[in-house]
C-alpha positions in Angstrom: 6.9 -11.6 -2.2 5.1 -8.9 -1.2 2.2 -10.7 0.7 5.2 -12.4 2.8 6.3 -9.1 3.8 2.7 -8.4 5.0 2.9 -11.6 6.8 6.3 -10.4 8.4 5.0 -7.0 9.6 1.4 -7.7 10.5 1.0 -11.3 11.8 -0.1 -14.3 9.9 -3.5 -13.0 9.1 -3.6 -11.7 6.1 -6.5 -9.3 4.4 -7.5 -9.8 0.9 -5.7 -7.7 -1.6 -7.7 -5.3 -3.6 -7.6 -7.3 -6.5 -8.8 -10.4 -4.9 -11.9 -8.4 -3.4 -12.9 -7.3 -6.9 -12.4 -10.8 -8.1 -14.9 -11.7 -5.3 -17.2 -8.8 -6.2 -17.3 -9.8 -10.0 -18.3 -13.2 -8.7 -21.6 -11.7 -7.0 -20.5 -10.6 -3.3 -22.6 -7.5 -3.1 -22.1 -6.9 0.7 -18.2 -6.6 -0.5 -19.0 -4.4 -3.3 -20.9 -1.9 -0.9 -18.2 -1.8 1.5 -15.5 -1.4 -1.2 -17.3 1.7 -2.5 -18.0 3.0 0.8 -14.1 2.9 1.7 -13.1 4.5 -1.4 -15.6 7.5 -1.4 -12.9 9.8 -0.5 -10.9 8.5 -3.4 -13.7 8.9 -5.5 -14.4 12.8 -4.3 -10.7 13.8 -5.1 -10.7 12.2 -8.6 -13.9 13.8 -9.3 -12.9 16.9 -7.9 -9.8 17.2 -10.0 -11.8 17.2 -13.2 -14.5 19.6 -11.9 -11.6 21.7 -10.4 -13.6 22.5 -7.2 -14.7 20.5 -4.1 -17.1 17.9 -4.7 -19.7 16.9 -2.2 -21.4 13.6 -2.0 -24.7 15.4 -2.6 -23.2 16.7 -6.1 -24.5 15.0 -9.1 -20.7 14.6 -10.5 -20.3 12.9 -7.3 -22.8 10.0 -7.9 -21.3 9.9 -11.9 -18.1 9.3 -10.1 -19.8 6.4 -8.1 -21.2 4.9 -10.9 -18.1 4.8 -12.9 -16.0 3.2 -9.9 -18.4 0.6 -9.7 -18.3 0.1 -13.7 -14.5 0.0 -13.3 -14.6 -2.8 -10.6 -16.8 -4.4 -12.9 -14.6 -4.3 -15.9 -11.3 -4.5 -14.0 -8.9 -7.6 -14.9 -5.5 -7.8 -13.6 -4.6 -9.0 -16.6 -4.2 -5.6 -18.4 -1.1 -5.0 -16.2 -2.6 -2.3 -14.2 -3.8 -1.4 -10.8 -7.6 -0.9 -9.9 -6.9 2.5 -8.8 -5.1 3.6 -11.9 -7.9 1.9 -13.9 -10.8 3.4 -12.1 -9.4 6.8 -11.9 -9.3 6.9 -15.9 -12.5 5.5 -16.1 -14.1 8.2 -13.6 -12.2 11.1 -15.2 -13.7 10.1 -18.7 -17.3 9.8 -17.3 -17.1 13.1 -15.5 -15.8 14.7 -18.5 -18.9 13.3 -20.5 -21.1 14.5 -18.1 -19.9 18.2 -17.8 -19.8 18.1 -21.9 -23.5 16.6 -22.0 -24.8 19.2 -19.4 -22.9 22.1 -21.2 -24.5 21.0 -24.5 -28.0 20.5 -23.0 -27.9 24.1 -21.7 -26.7 25.6 -24.8 -23.1 26.7 -23.2 -20.3 26.7 -25.3 -17.0 26.0 -23.1 -13.8 25.6 -24.8 -12.7 22.8 -22.3 -15.7 20.8 -23.4 -15.6 20.8 -26.9 -14.7 17.6 -28.8 -11.2 18.8 -29.3 -10.5 19.8 -26.0 -12.2 16.6 -24.7 -9.9 14.6 -26.6 -6.9 16.6 -25.5 -8.0 15.9 -21.6 -8.5 12.2 -22.4 -4.8 12.2 -24.0 -3.6 13.9 -20.8 -5.2 11.4 -18.4 -3.8 8.3 -20.4 -0.4 10.4 -20.3 -0.6 10.8 -16.6 -1.5 7.0 -16.2 1.5 6.0 -18.1 3.7 7.9 -15.9 2.1 6.5 -12.7 2.4 3.1 -14.1 6.1 3.7 -15.1 6.9 5.0 -11.4 5.0 2.0 -9.8 7.0 -0.4 -12.2 10.4 1.5 -11.1 9.0 1.2 -7.4 8.3 -2.4 -7.7 11.8 -2.8 -9.2 13.6 -1.4 -6.3 11.6 -2.8 -4.0 12.4 -6.2 -5.4 16.4 -5.2 -5.0 15.6 -4.3 -1.5 14.1 -7.7 -0.9 16.9 -9.5 -2.6 19.5 -7.6 -0.5 17.7 -8.1 2.8 17.4 -11.8 1.8 21.4 -11.7 1.4 21.9 -10.1 4.9 19.3 -12.4 6.6 21.7 -15.3 5.1 24.4 -14.0 7.1 22.5 -14.5 10.2 21.4 -18.1 9.5 17.8 -16.5 9.1 15.3 -16.8 5.9 11.9 -15.1 5.0 10.1 -18.2 5.8 11.7 -18.7 9.2 10.7 -15.1 10.0 7.3 -15.6 9.2 6.8 -19.0 11.2 8.2 -17.2 14.1 6.8 -13.6 13.6 4.7 -12.7 16.7 0.9 -13.2 16.5 -0.5 -10.5 18.6 -0.2 -6.6 18.0 1.7 -5.8 21.5 4.1 -8.7 20.8 5.0 -7.2 17.5 4.8 -3.7 19.1 7.6 -4.7 21.8 9.6 -6.6 19.3 10.0 -3.4 17.1 10.5 -1.2 19.9 13.4 -3.4 21.0 14.6 -3.5 17.2 14.7 0.2 17.4 16.5 0.7 20.6 19.3 -1.6 18.9 19.4 0.1 15.6 19.6 3.6 17.2 22.5 2.4 19.6 25.6 2.3 18.0 27.2 0.0 20.6 24.3 -2.5 20.7 24.0 -2.4 16.7 28.0 -3.1 16.3 27.5 -6.0 18.9 24.8 -7.5 17.0 26.7 -7.0 13.6 29.8 -8.4 15.0 28.5 -11.5 17.1 25.3 -11.9 15.1 23.4 -12.5 18.4 21.1 -10.1 20.4 22.8 -7.9 23.3 20.0 -9.3 25.4 22.2 -8.4 28.9 22.6 -4.9 27.7 18.9 -4.8 26.5 17.3 -6.0 29.7 17.6 -2.5 31.6 16.2 -0.5 28.7 13.0 -2.7 28.1 10.1 -4.0 30.0 9.9 -7.3 28.7 11.8 -10.4 30.1 14.7 -12.5 29.0 12.4 -15.1 27.6 10.3 -12.9 25.6 13.4 -11.6 23.8 14.7 -14.9 23.3 11.3 -15.9 21.7 11.5 -13.3 19.4 15.1 -13.4 18.5 14.9 -13.6 14.9 12.0 -11.3 14.3 13.8 -8.6 16.5 17.3 -9.0 14.5 15.2 -8.9 10.9 13.6 -5.7 11.9 16.7 -4.1 13.5 18.5 -4.8 10.0 15.7 -3.1 8.2 15.8 0.0 10.6 19.5 0.0 10.5 19.7 -0.5 6.4 19.2 1.3 3.5 15.9 -0.1 3.0 13.6 3.1 1.9 10.7 0.5 0.9 11.0 -2.1 3.6 10.4 0.8 6.1 7.4 1.6 4.6 6.0 -1.6 5.7 7.1 -0.9 9.3 5.1 2.1 9.5 1.9 1.0 11.2 3.2 -2.8 11.3 2.2 -3.3 14.9 -1.7 -2.4 14.1 -4.1 -5.1 13.3 
């Protein structure tokens, strides 16, 4: 259902999901691999910094360890494991950096409680615990998101609309989507216009025309899309509203 939402809010062209990109990389797409690693450098640096407890620069050895670990995670990742690549790679990066720091301390003859076997085991256990908590939260969010979709599906049915129709009638161009969302926001934030829509199941086109810079024909052409977005903005849809943020972008 999430890919369908992506099509609804961002047009019919869908970018590959992160997991799909990983699958292509594992099949030998080196260009995509380099692009993905480059785009996730901020994530890698942040993850490494959380272990080192200081700001990490790309010139630091620890950052290089993080890059290698992220690439390792890409190669080893499988969606069948039931977790996201981000969660999986975060664990790999933290463990590899901990191993590196421990080895460095050992080679320099430094005894650090943080890096002894017992503390390392505790650190790894803490990472696993944090990952479990994150996965639980992600699972709960997924459940709530599904409930919102079911609720919206029911509401759309009252307007004789369906997700399939909305995807088919969603504006293809960014400007058209922005205009449609702008119109939906006007309706949702105007009690009179919103009540008219809810009572009649029709757009208040006559009242809208003085408020917008598009023609009646344009409004009517995007009628189904505008109604759907209006219902989301006006309704109690926490997760679906997140999809609307940046929905007019390419």
